[in-house]
C-alpha positions as CSV (number, residue, x, y, z in Angstrom):
1,M,-15.4,-26.4,6.9
2,I,-14.0,-27.5,10.3
3,Y,-10.7,-28.2,8.6
4,L,-10.5,-24.6,7.3
5,F,-11.2,-23.0,10.6
6,A,-8.8,-25.4,12.3
7,L,-6.1,-24.1,10.0
8,L,-6.9,-20.5,11.0
9,A,-7.2,-21.3,14.7
10,I,-3.7,-22.7,14.9
11,G,-2.2,-19.9,12.8
12,I,-0.9,-22.0,10.0
13,Y,-1.0,-20.2,6.6
14,S,0.1,-21.2,3.2
15,P,-1.2,-19.2,0.2
16,A,-2.6,-22.3,-1.6
17,L,-3.5,-24.2,1.6
18,S,-0.6,-26.8,1.4
19,T,1.1,-25.6,-1.8
20,I,4.9,-25.5,-1.7
21,V,6.6,-24.7,-4.9
22,Q,9.0,-27.5,-5.8
23,P,12.5,-26.7,-7.1
24,D,11.8,-28.0,-10.6
25,Q,8.9,-25.6,-10.9
26,I,11.1,-22.5,-10.5
27,A,12.5,-21.0,-13.6
28,K,14.3,-18.1,-11.9
29,T,15.0,-16.7,-8.5
30,V,15.4,-12.9,-8.1
31,F,17.2,-11.8,-4.9
32,L,15.8,-8.6,-3.5
33,N,17.7,-6.4,-1.0
34,D,18.4,-7.8,2.5
35,T,16.3,-6.1,5.1
36,T,17.6,-5.6,8.7
37,F,15.1,-4.7,11.5
38,V,15.3,-4.4,15.2
39,A,12.8,-6.7,16.9
40,Y,9.7,-5.0,18.2
41,N,6.3,-5.7,19.8
42,E,3.3,-3.7,18.3
43,S,5.7,-1.0,17.0
44,T,4.4,1.9,15.0
45,T,7.1,1.1,12.4
46,K,6.2,-2.1,10.8
47,C,8.4,-4.4,8.7
48,R,6.7,-5.2,5.4
49,I,7.9,-7.7,2.8
50,E,6.9,-7.2,-0.8
51,C,6.0,-10.0,-3.2
52,A,8.3,-8.7,-6.0
53,D,10.3,-5.7,-7.1
54,A,8.4,-2.4,-7.9
55,E,8.7,-2.8,-11.7
56,T,7.1,-6.2,-11.6
57,M,4.3,-5.2,-9.3
58,L,3.5,-2.3,-11.6
59,Q,2.7,-4.6,-14.4
60,Q,-1.0,-4.5,-15.4
61,D,-1.6,-8.2,-15.0
62,F,0.5,-8.7,-11.9
63,R,-2.6,-8.9,-9.6
64,A,-4.0,-11.8,-11.6
65,Y,-0.8,-14.0,-11.2
66,Q,-0.8,-17.0,-8.9
67,K,1.3,-16.2,-5.8
68,V,2.7,-18.6,-3.3
69,W,4.5,-17.4,-0.2
70,M,7.2,-19.5,1.4
71,Y,9.6,-19.2,4.3
72,N,13.1,-20.7,4.0
73,N,12.0,-22.4,0.8
74,T,9.7,-25.1,2.3
75,E,8.3,-24.1,5.7
76,M,4.7,-23.3,6.1
77,F,3.7,-19.8,7.0
78,S,2.7,-18.8,10.5
79,A,0.0,-16.1,10.3
80,I,-0.2,-15.4,14.0
81,D,1.9,-12.2,13.9
82,K,1.3,-11.1,10.3
83,T,-1.2,-9.0,8.4
84,F,-1.6,-9.9,4.7
85,M,-2.1,-6.7,2.8
86,D,-3.3,-5.0,-0.4
87,A,-6.0,-7.4,-1.6
88,N,-6.8,-9.6,1.3
89,R,-8.0,-9.8,4.8
90,S,-5.7,-10.7,7.6
91,I,-6.7,-14.0,9.2
92,E,-10.2,-14.7,8.1
93,Y,-12.1,-17.4,6.3
94,E,-11.9,-15.5,3.0
95,T,-8.1,-15.6,3.2
96,V,-8.2,-19.3,2.2
97,W,-10.0,-18.6,-1.0
98,R,-8.3,-15.4,-2.1
99,T,-4.6,-16.1,-1.4
100,Y,-3.7,-15.6,-5.1
101,Q,-4.2,-11.9,-4.7
102,I,-1.8,-11.2,-1.8
103,L,0.9,-8.7,-2.7
104,N,2.7,-8.3,0.6
105,F,2.5,-8.8,4.3
106,R,3.5,-6.9,7.4
107,F,4.7,-8.2,10.8
108,Q,2.7,-6.9,13.8
109,V,5.2,-8.4,16.2
110,L,8.7,-9.0,15.0
111,N,11.0,-11.5,16.8
112,V,14.6,-12.6,16.2
113,E,13.1,-16.0,15.3
114,D,11.5,-14.4,12.2
115,S,14.8,-14.0,10.5
116,G,15.2,-16.0,7.3
117,A,14.5,-16.1,3.6
118,Y,11.0,-15.1,2.5
119,Q,10.0,-16.0,-1.0
120,C,7.0,-15.0,-3.1
121,C,6.8,-17.2,-6.2
122,I,4.5,-16.0,-9.0
123,R,3.3,-17.3,-12.3
124,S,0.7,-16.5,-14.9
125,T,-2.2,-18.9,-15.0
126,D,-2.8,-18.4,-18.7
127,L,-0.6,-21.3,-19.7
128,A,-0.6,-24.7,-18.1
129,Y,2.5,-25.9,-16.3
130,Q,4.2,-22.5,-16.5
131,S,7.2,-22.2,-14.2
132,F,7.4,-19.8,-11.3
133,V,9.6,-16.8,-10.9
134,C,10.5,-16.4,-7.2
135,Y,11.4,-13.2,-5.4
136,S,13.5,-13.7,-2.3
137,T,14.0,-11.2,0.6
138,F,16.3,-12.1,3.4
139,L,15.2,-10.6,6.7
140,I,17.7,-10.1,9.6
141,V,16.1,-9.3,13.0
142,L,18.3,-8.1,15.8
143,D,17.6,-8.1,19.5
144,E,18.8,-4.5,19.6
145,M,21.0,-2.1,17.6
146,P,24.7,-2.7,18.3
147,E,26.5,0.4,19.7
148,D,28.7,0.5,16.6
149,G,25.8,-0.1,14.2
150,V,25.6,-3.0,11.8
151,N,28.9,-4.1,10.4
152,A,30.0,-2.6,7.0
153,T,29.3,-5.8,5.1
154,A,25.6,-5.9,6.1
155,M,22.8,-3.7,5.1
156,P,22.1,-0.8,7.6
157,A,19.3,-1.4,10.0
158,T,16.0,-0.3,8.7
159,T,14.5,2.7,10.6
160,E,11.4,3.1,8.5
161,A,8.9,0.6,7.0
162,P,8.6,0.5,3.2
163,P,6.1,3.1,1.9
164,S,2.5,2.0,1.7
165,P,1.1,1.4,-1.8
166,S,-0.2,4.4,-3.7
167,W,-2.9,4.4,-6.4
168,N,-4.2,6.6,-9.2
169,V,-7.9,6.0,-9.3
170,V,-10.5,7.5,-11.7
171,I,-13.8,8.1,-9.8
172,E,-17.1,8.6,-11.5
173,N,-20.2,10.1,-10.0
174,G,-21.8,7.5,-7.7
175,D,-18.7,5.2,-7.6
176,T,-17.2,3.6,-4.5
177,L,-13.5,3.8,-3.7
178,N,-12.4,0.6,-2.0
179,A,-9.5,1.7,0.4
180,Q,-7.1,-0.2,2.6
181,A,-5.5,1.2,5.7
182,E,-2.4,3.4,5.2
183,N,-2.6,3.4,1.4
184,N,-2.5,6.6,-0.6
185,Y,-5.1,7.4,-3.2
186,F,-4.7,10.1,-5.9
187,L,-8.1,10.7,-7.3
188,K,-9.4,12.2,-10.5
189,I,-13.1,12.9,-9.9
190,F,-13.8,15.6,-12.5
191,E,-13.6,15.2,-16.3
192,D,-12.6,18.8,-16.8
193,N,-9.7,20.7,-15.2
194,V,-11.6,22.4,-12.4
195,T,-10.2,24.6,-9.6
196,A,-11.1,25.4,-6.0
197,I,-12.3,21.9,-5.3
198,H,-14.1,21.7,-1.9
199,C,-15.4,18.5,-0.4
200,L,-17.6,17.5,2.5
201,V,-17.5,14.0,3.9
202,N,-20.7,12.9,5.7
203,E,-21.6,16.6,5.5
204,V,-18.6,17.8,7.6
205,E,-15.0,19.0,6.8
206,V,-12.3,16.4,6.9
207,N,-8.5,16.4,6.4
208,I,-8.0,15.7,2.7
209,K,-5.9,17.5,0.2
210,T,-7.7,18.9,-2.9
211,S,-6.7,20.9,-6.0
212,N,-3.1,19.5,-5.8
213,S,-0.4,20.4,-8.3
214,F,1.4,17.0,-8.5
215,P,3.4,16.2,-11.7
216,P,2.2,13.5,-14.1
217,P,1.3,10.7,-13.8
218,L,-0.3,11.6,-10.4
219,Y,-3.9,12.6,-10.4
220,N,-4.6,16.0,-8.8
221,D,-8.2,16.4,-7.8
222,I,-8.0,14.8,-4.4
223,L,-5.3,13.1,-2.3
224,I,-6.4,10.7,0.5
225,Q,-3.1,10.2,2.3
226,S,-2.6,7.3,4.7
227,F,-6.2,6.2,4.6
228,N,-7.8,5.4,7.9
229,L,-11.4,4.3,8.5
230,T,-12.3,7.0,11.1
231,D,-11.2,10.1,9.1
232,H,-11.6,9.2,5.5
233,S,-14.6,6.8,5.0
234,G,-18.1,8.0,4.1
235,L,-20.1,9.9,1.5
236,Y,-18.0,12.5,-0.3
237,V,-19.8,15.5,-2.0
238,C,-17.2,17.6,-3.9
239,N,-17.7,20.8,-5.9
240,G,-15.3,22.3,-8.4
241,T,-15.1,25.6,-10.2
242,L,-15.0,25.4,-14.0
243,Q,-13.9,28.5,-15.8
244,I,-14.7,28.7,-19.6
245,G,-14.0,32.2,-20.9
246,N,-16.0,34.6,-18.8
247,E,-18.4,32.0,-17.7
248,T,-18.0,30.2,-14.4
249,T,-19.9,27.0,-13.5
250,I,-19.8,24.7,-10.5
251,E,-19.5,21.0,-11.1
252,S,-20.5,18.5,-8.4
253,V,-19.5,14.8,-7.9
254,S,-20.5,12.5,-5.1
255,F,-19.0,9.1,-4.3
256,T,-18.4,6.8,-1.3
257,V,-15.1,5.8,0.3
258,S,-15.2,2.5,2.1
259,Q,-12.6,0.3,3.8
260,S,-12.7,-2.8,1.7
261,W,-10.3,-5.4,0.2
262,N,-12.1,-5.3,-3.2
263,D,-10.2,-4.0,-6.2
264,N,-11.0,-0.7,-7.8
265,K,-11.8,-0.3,-11.4
266,N,-9.8,2.4,-13.3
267,A,-7.0,2.1,-10.7
268,D,-3.2,2.0,-11.4
269,L,-0.5,1.2,-8.8
270,L,2.1,4.0,-8.7
271,D,5.8,3.8,-8.4
272,A,6.8,4.5,-4.8
273,K,9.8,6.7,-5.7
274,V,7.6,8.9,-8.0
275,V,5.1,9.4,-5.2
276,A,7.8,10.1,-2.5
277,E,9.4,12.8,-4.7
278,A,6.1,14.4,-5.6
279,L,4.9,14.6,-1.9
280,K,8.3,15.9,-0.8
281,S,8.3,18.6,-3.4
282,A,4.7,19.6,-2.6
283,F,5.2,19.8,1.1
284,T,8.4,21.8,0.7
285,V,6.4,24.4,-1.3
286,F,3.6,24.3,1.2
287,S,6.0,25.0,4.1
288,A,7.8,27.8,2.2
289,F,4.4,29.5,1.6
290,F,3.1,29.3,5.1
291,T,6.2,30.2,7.0
292,P,6.2,33.9,6.0
293,L,2.4,33.9,6.5
294,F,2.9,32.6,10.0
295,I,5.4,35.3,10.8
296,L,3.1,38.0,9.4
297,L,0.2,36.7,11.6
298,A,2.5,36.7,14.6
299,V,3.7,40.3,14.0
300,F,0.4,41.9,13.1
301,G,-1.7,39.8,15.4
302,A,0.2,40.8,18.4
């Protein structure tokens, strides 16, 4: 016990305590895009490094794979300035026992010294002695952006962090949604195609989007975008209008949203490009609808 807390106290982190993947254990190395960032301290734009490419991370059994993170092939990880995301706490006792679930991490403070090759090596635990496949991301950290920009042979400096993970989740009456900060959740809460969904959270109105018209495969009942503990957690009571012929009924579902690192049942990780396009399209339509309305209100309200 003392040894475990000593590891955490000095900020040394390795996803299997002292596990380093040996070269003869690696079947293949996949090189992901280089990432260039300008150094920062507590910036609002975080640098996040993913464990693998999007297609691999969308595989149904990906979360069950063993995952070992390395820096420059052999060095131990320093966890002082990093937050391990998606299925784990940051720097806590539980981290030692749940490292196999880590999908990515994010720098809180990014220094030039953080430059280097970051590898996430994964393998299925179904077969003994199975080799690892390693995904390598080379991070370049600059003191400041050169006046002429990054040279033509290098990747352009990143101005935005990679998008936060987005999930499709089926919620049944009485369920709990386990949510992590900044993630997006597209929820299906009604079995039928209801309209005019209205929700209260802890008996008050909150900023969530309901009755959306996103294209498949995105769920449309509720969108919790960029989850944060203050605005989105609590008891949800949602009513939806169901129209069958000339008969109208109201269906009601209640569930809880909690900040938690536990996995959700009936949840699927969504492709980031699909989500980005859907949100962009939806907000374009939203803006086009409300701009004339705003003008009308300005004219007739004067």
